[in-house]
LUMFILO-266003 format. One record per residue (C-alpha): z, y, x; residue in one letter. Coordinates in steps of 0.1 Angstrom, whole numbers, plus 5000, padded with zeros to 4 digits. Example, Ala and Ser with C-alpha at 12.3 -4.5 7.8 and 13.67 -1.06 7.14 Angstrom:
BEGIN
<up:5078, north:4955, east:5123, nunu:a>
<up:5071, north:4989, east:5137, nunu:s>
//
This chain:
BEGIN
<up:6856, north:0698, east:2654, nunu:x>
<up:6882, north:0709, east:2680, nunu:x>
<up:6867, north:0728, east:2708, nunu:x>
<up:6834, north:0734, east:2690, nunu:x>
<up:6818, north:0768, east:2696, nunu:x>
<up:6824, north:0793, east:2669, nunu:x>
<up:6792, north:0810, east:2659, nunu:x>
<up:6793, north:0847, east:2650, nunu:x>
<up:6775, north:0853, east:2618, nunu:x>
<up:6765, north:0888, east:2607, nunu:x>
<up:6755, north:0898, east:2572, nunu:x>
<up:6757, north:0928, east:2549, nunu:x>
<up:6781, north:0935, east:2520, nunu:x>
<up:6752, north:0936, east:2495, nunu:x>
<up:6755, north:0912, east:2466, nunu:x>
<up:6725, north:0890, east:2476, nunu:x>
<up:6741, north:0884, east:2510, nunu:x>
<up:6777, north:0878, east:2498, nunu:x>
<up:6763, north:0855, east:2471, nunu:x>
<up:6743, north:0835, east:2497, nunu:x>
<up:6771, north:0833, east:2523, nunu:x>
<up:6801, north:0831, east:2499, nunu:x>
<up:6805, north:0793, east:2496, nunu:x>
<up:6801, north:0790, east:2534, nunu:x>
<up:6826, north:0818, east:2543, nunu:x>
<up:6851, north:0807, east:2515, nunu:x>
<up:6851, north:0771, east:2527, nunu:x>
<up:6838, north:0756, east:2495, nunu:x>
<up:6821, north:0728, east:2514, nunu:x>
<up:6825, north:0711, east:2548, nunu:x>
<up:6802, north:0731, east:2570, nunu:x>
<up:6784, north:0714, east:2599, nunu:x>
<up:6794, north:0743, east:2623, nunu:x>
<up:6822, north:0768, east:2626, nunu:x>
<up:6815, north:0804, east:2619, nunu:x>
<up:6831, north:0838, east:2624, nunu:x>
<up:6817, north:0862, east:2598, nunu:x>
<up:6810, north:0899, east:2606, nunu:x>
<up:6801, north:0920, east:2575, nunu:x>
<up:6783, north:0953, east:2583, nunu:x>
<up:6756, north:0975, east:2569, nunu:x>
<up:6722, north:0960, east:2577, nunu:x>
<up:6712, north:0990, east:2599, nunu:x>
<up:6745, north:0984, east:2619, nunu:x>
<up:6734, north:0948, east:2623, nunu:x>
<up:6699, north:0959, east:2634, nunu:x>
<up:6714, north:0983, east:2660, nunu:x>
<up:6739, north:0956, east:2671, nunu:x>
<up:6710, north:0931, east:2676, nunu:x>
<up:6693, north:0956, east:2700, nunu:x>
<up:6723, north:0957, east:2723, nunu:x>
<up:6744, north:0925, east:2718, nunu:x>
<up:6726, north:0899, east:2697, nunu:x>
<up:6747, north:0878, east:2675, nunu:x>
<up:6739, north:0841, east:2673, nunu:x>
<up:6730, north:0844, east:2636, nunu:x>
<up:6724, north:0877, east:2618, nunu:x>
<up:6709, north:0893, east:2588, nunu:x>
<up:6683, north:0918, east:2600, nunu:x>
<up:6656, north:0940, east:2585, nunu:x>
<up:6621, north:0926, east:2591, nunu:x>
<up:6612, north:0960, east:2606, nunu:x>
<up:6639, north:0955, east:2632, nunu:x>
<up:6626, north:0920, east:2639, nunu:x>
<up:6594, north:0936, east:2651, nunu:x>
<up:6614, north:0948, east:2682, nunu:x>
<up:6634, north:0916, east:2685, nunu:x>
<up:6607, north:0889, east:2686, nunu:x>
<up:6617, north:0878, east:2721, nunu:x>
<up:6654, north:0873, east:2710, nunu:x>
<up:6653, north:0859, east:2675, nunu:x>
<up:6635, north:0835, east:2652, nunu:x>
<up:6634, north:0837, east:2614, nunu:x>
<up:6650, north:0810, east:2593, nunu:x>
<up:6630, north:0799, east:2563, nunu:x>
<up:6661, north:0802, east:2540, nunu:x>
<up:6680, north:0833, east:2530, nunu:x>
<up:6653, north:0860, east:2530, nunu:x>
<up:6653, north:0891, east:2508, nunu:x>
<up:6616, north:0891, east:2500, nunu:x>
<up:6596, north:0894, east:2468, nunu:x>
<up:6576, north:0914, east:2443, nunu:x>
<up:6591, north:0944, east:2425, nunu:x>
<up:6621, north:0946, east:2447, nunu:x>
<up:6611, north:0971, east:2474, nunu:x>
<up:6628, north:1005, east:2483, nunu:x>
<up:6622, north:1035, east:2462, nunu:x>
<up:6616, north:1072, east:2472, nunu:x>
<up:6635, north:1094, east:2448, nunu:x>
<up:6644, north:1131, east:2443, nunu:x>
<up:6661, north:1154, east:2419, nunu:x>
<up:6627, north:1168, east:2408, nunu:x>
<up:6592, north:1154, east:2406, nunu:x>
<up:6574, north:1176, east:2431, nunu:x>
<up:6558, north:1172, east:2466, nunu:x>
<up:6582, north:1165, east:2494, nunu:x>
<up:6593, north:1198, east:2510, nunu:x>
<up:6619, north:1187, east:2535, nunu:x>
<up:6636, north:1158, east:2553, nunu:x>
<up:6639, north:1125, east:2535, nunu:x>
<up:6671, north:1106, east:2539, nunu:x>
<up:6665, north:1070, east:2551, nunu:x>
<up:6689, north:1041, east:2556, nunu:x>
<up:6683, north:1037, east:2593, nunu:x>
<up:6656, north:1038, east:2619, nunu:x>
<up:6650, north:1001, east:2620, nunu:x>
<up:6652, north:0993, east:2582, nunu:x>
<up:6621, north:0981, east:2564, nunu:x>
<up:6626, north:1010, east:2540, nunu:x>
<up:6619, north:1035, east:2568, nunu:x>
<up:6590, north:1014, east:2580, nunu:x>
<up:6574, north:1016, east:2546, nunu:x>
<up:6580, north:1053, east:2543, nunu:x>
<up:6563, north:1058, east:2576, nunu:x>
<up:6533, north:1037, east:2564, nunu:x>
<up:6532, north:1058, east:2532, nunu:x>
<up:6537, north:1092, east:2549, nunu:x>
<up:6537, north:1091, east:2587, nunu:x>
<up:6544, north:1129, east:2590, nunu:x>
<up:6574, north:1133, east:2567, nunu:x>
<up:6606, north:1143, east:2586, nunu:x>
<up:6636, north:1120, east:2581, nunu:x>
<up:6673, north:1121, east:2584, nunu:x>
<up:6693, north:1089, east:2589, nunu:x>
<up:6722, north:1080, east:2566, nunu:x>
<up:6742, north:1049, east:2557, nunu:x>
<up:6723, north:1034, east:2527, nunu:x>
<up:6752, north:1040, east:2502, nunu:x>
<up:6754, north:1077, east:2511, nunu:x>
<up:6718, north:1085, east:2503, nunu:x>
<up:6720, north:1086, east:2465, nunu:x>
<up:6750, north:1110, east:2464, nunu:x>
<up:6733, north:1132, east:2491, nunu:x>
<up:6702, north:1136, east:2469, nunu:x>
<up:6723, north:1142, east:2438, nunu:x>
<up:6742, north:1171, east:2456, nunu:x>
<up:6710, north:1186, east:2469, nunu:x>
<up:6721, north:1179, east:2505, nunu:x>
<up:6686, north:1164, east:2511, nunu:x>
<up:6654, north:1169, east:2490, nunu:x>
<up:6647, north:1132, east:2487, nunu:x>
<up:6659, north:1098, east:2498, nunu:x>
<up:6648, north:1062, east:2501, nunu:x>
<up:6671, north:1039, east:2481, nunu:x>
<up:6677, north:1002, east:2488, nunu:x>
<up:6701, north:0975, east:2475, nunu:x>
<up:6721, north:0986, east:2444, nunu:x>
<up:6709, north:1022, east:2445, nunu:x>
<up:6674, north:1013, east:2432, nunu:x>
<up:6690, north:1000, east:2400, nunu:x>
<up:6711, north:1031, east:2391, nunu:x>
<up:6692, north:1062, east:2403, nunu:x>
<up:6676, north:1069, east:2369, nunu:x>
<up:6710, north:1068, east:2352, nunu:x>
<up:6722, north:1093, east:2378, nunu:x>
<up:6694, north:1117, east:2368, nunu:x>
<up:6670, north:1112, east:2398, nunu:x>
<up:6633, north:1109, east:2396, nunu:x>
<up:6610, north:1083, east:2412, nunu:x>
<up:6585, north:1098, east:2436, nunu:x>
<up:6571, north:1065, east:2449, nunu:x>
<up:6579, north:1028, east:2446, nunu:x>
<up:6574, north:1019, east:2483, nunu:x>
<up:6575, north:0982, east:2475, nunu:x>
<up:6547, north:0986, east:2450, nunu:x>
<up:6528, north:1006, east:2476, nunu:x>
<up:6531, north:0977, east:2501, nunu:x>
<up:6520, north:0952, east:2474, nunu:x>
<up:6490, north:0974, east:2466, nunu:x>
<up:6480, north:0976, east:2502, nunu:x>
<up:6485, north:0939, east:2511, nunu:x>
<up:6487, north:0919, east:2480, nunu:x>
<up:6517, north:0903, east:2495, nunu:x>
<up:6554, north:0903, east:2486, nunu:x>
<up:6575, north:0928, east:2506, nunu:x>
<up:6596, north:0913, east:2534, nunu:x>
<up:6628, north:0933, east:2534, nunu:x>
<up:6654, north:0913, east:2553, nunu:x>
<up:6659, north:0878, east:2566, nunu:x>
<up:6684, north:0855, east:2584, nunu:x>
<up:6677, north:0851, east:2621, nunu:x>
<up:6689, north:0829, east:2648, nunu:x>
<up:6688, north:0835, east:2686, nunu:x>
<up:6659, north:0818, east:2702, nunu:x>
<up:6680, north:0803, east:2729, nunu:x>
<up:6703, north:0784, east:2705, nunu:x>
<up:6698, north:0746, east:2708, nunu:x>
<up:6676, north:0731, east:2681, nunu:x>
<up:6704, north:0710, east:2667, nunu:x>
<up:6725, north:0741, east:2662, nunu:x>
<up:6696, north:0759, east:2644, nunu:x>
<up:6691, north:0728, east:2622, nunu:x>
<up:6728, north:0727, east:2613, nunu:x>
<up:6729, north:0765, east:2605, nunu:x>
<up:6698, north:0760, east:2583, nunu:x>
<up:6714, north:0731, east:2564, nunu:x>
<up:6746, north:0750, east:2559, nunu:x>
<up:6728, north:0780, east:2545, nunu:x>
<up:6708, north:0758, east:2521, nunu:x>
<up:6740, north:0742, east:2509, nunu:x>
<up:6758, north:0775, east:2506, nunu:x>
<up:6730, north:0790, east:2485, nunu:x>
<up:6727, north:0759, east:2463, nunu:x>
<up:6765, north:0760, east:2455, nunu:x>
<up:6764, north:0797, east:2447, nunu:x>
<up:6735, north:0791, east:2424, nunu:x>
<up:6753, north:0762, east:2407, nunu:x>
<up:6786, north:0781, east:2402, nunu:x>
<up:6784, north:0819, east:2404, nunu:x>
<up:6820, north:0822, east:2392, nunu:x>
<up:6832, north:0805, east:2424, nunu:x>
<up:6819, north:0835, east:2445, nunu:x>
<up:6820, north:0863, east:2418, nunu:x>
<up:6852, north:0879, east:2430, nunu:x>
<up:6841, north:0877, east:2466, nunu:x>
<up:6808, north:0894, east:2458, nunu:x>
<up:6825, north:0921, east:2437, nunu:x>
<up:6850, north:0928, east:2465, nunu:x>
<up:6821, north:0939, east:2488, nunu:x>
<up:6797, north:0955, east:2464, nunu:x>
<up:6791, north:0993, east:2466, nunu:x>
<up:6783, north:0994, east:2428, nunu:x>
<up:6810, north:0976, east:2410, nunu:x>
<up:6794, north:0973, east:2376, nunu:x>
<up:6789, north:0936, east:2369, nunu:x>
<up:6755, north:0941, east:2353, nunu:x>
<up:6742, north:0959, east:2384, nunu:x>
<up:6756, north:0931, east:2406, nunu:x>
<up:6740, north:0903, east:2386, nunu:x>
<up:6707, north:0922, east:2384, nunu:x>
<up:6707, north:0927, east:2421, nunu:x>
<up:6712, north:0890, east:2427, nunu:x>
<up:6685, north:0880, east:2402, nunu:x>
<up:6660, north:0902, east:2419, nunu:x>
<up:6668, north:0896, east:2456, nunu:x>
<up:6678, north:0859, east:2454, nunu:x>
<up:6645, north:0842, east:2444, nunu:x>
<up:6622, north:0814, east:2453, nunu:x>
<up:6615, north:0830, east:2487, nunu:x>
<up:6652, north:0830, east:2494, nunu:x>
<up:6653, north:0793, east:2488, nunu:x>
<up:6623, north:0787, east:2511, nunu:x>
<up:6597, north:0812, east:2523, nunu:x>
<up:6569, north:0788, east:2516, nunu:x>
<up:6533, north:0796, east:2527, nunu:x>
<up:6532, north:0829, east:2507, nunu:x>
<up:6564, north:0842, east:2522, nunu:x>
<up:6553, north:0832, east:2557, nunu:x>
<up:6521, north:0850, east:2551, nunu:x>
<up:6539, north:0882, east:2540, nunu:x>
<up:6560, north:0882, east:2572, nunu:x>
<up:6528, north:0877, east:2592, nunu:x>
<up:6512, north:0906, east:2573, nunu:x>
<up:6541, north:0929, east:2583, nunu:x>
<up:6538, north:0918, east:2620, nunu:x>
<up:6501, north:0924, east:2619, nunu:x>
<up:6507, north:0959, east:2605, nunu:x>
<up:6531, north:0965, east:2634, nunu:x>
<up:6504, north:0956, east:2658, nunu:x>
<up:6478, north:0977, east:2640, nunu:x>
<up:6501, north:1007, east:2641, nunu:x>
<up:6508, north:1002, east:2678, nunu:x>
<up:6545, north:0994, east:2674, nunu:x>
<up:6540, north:0961, east:2693, nunu:x>
<up:6510, north:0946, east:2712, nunu:x>
<up:6512, north:0911, east:2698, nunu:x>
<up:6537, north:0887, east:2683, nunu:x>
<up:6545, north:0850, east:2690, nunu:x>
<up:6532, north:0823, east:2667, nunu:x>
<up:6567, north:0807, east:2666, nunu:x>
<up:6583, north:0837, east:2649, nunu:x>
<up:6596, north:0813, east:2623, nunu:x>
<up:6619, north:0784, east:2634, nunu:x>
<up:6606, north:0752, east:2618, nunu:x>
<up:6627, north:0721, east:2614, nunu:x>
<up:6596, north:0700, east:2623, nunu:x>
<up:6572, north:0723, east:2640, nunu:x>
//
């Protein structure tokens, strides 16, 4: 509609995000709202949310811990599940002896590493730079997310710890990695329209992958089609379609861990935006 506010929309270049948002950004259906996409690494989006919150943004759940007063989680679009967490890798299978490269202070990957080993020193790098840095011996070990977790073995690196499995063993819950969040102060009708647009975008991508395939490939760090498809299969799952009670419980578990560890004092019950609360 003429004069309608354009909503800035942040998401990452990872295949699960470009798959989800592809139909919306490419104009494959008449969206209920107008959007201006901003594609950045998830840690860059985490950092941006701390200083200038976008109306809608992909964020790490670990970053959400510090943004509970600004954002609410949408029940669609989450990267959450079993067997899809970050992995700690090295060139050799031996105890950690130096700094671990992590994909950013506010990522869930770093949060999990801190739960696993609170004392290990870390060095922050952009997520796609970590695997090459470990390969070169620039750092003794690194935490891999996104496509990196699918290719490290072929690149000769060894698994030291599956941090997603560690979380699952500790909690019995799927690991909440990242989600789609809306600013708390957006009107309810806007939040509802955004949610409906995301649902339709995801549904169309699932019905016709080829309609978004070139868009997804254009932004992927690992260009091999098999890796891209595997990434989407793992990270776009039933929790992406709707968190459901199990997904909501997993997010609550992470927030409870944050309280237990002293990161926050408490969290609001309305951390999730509901269509019909």
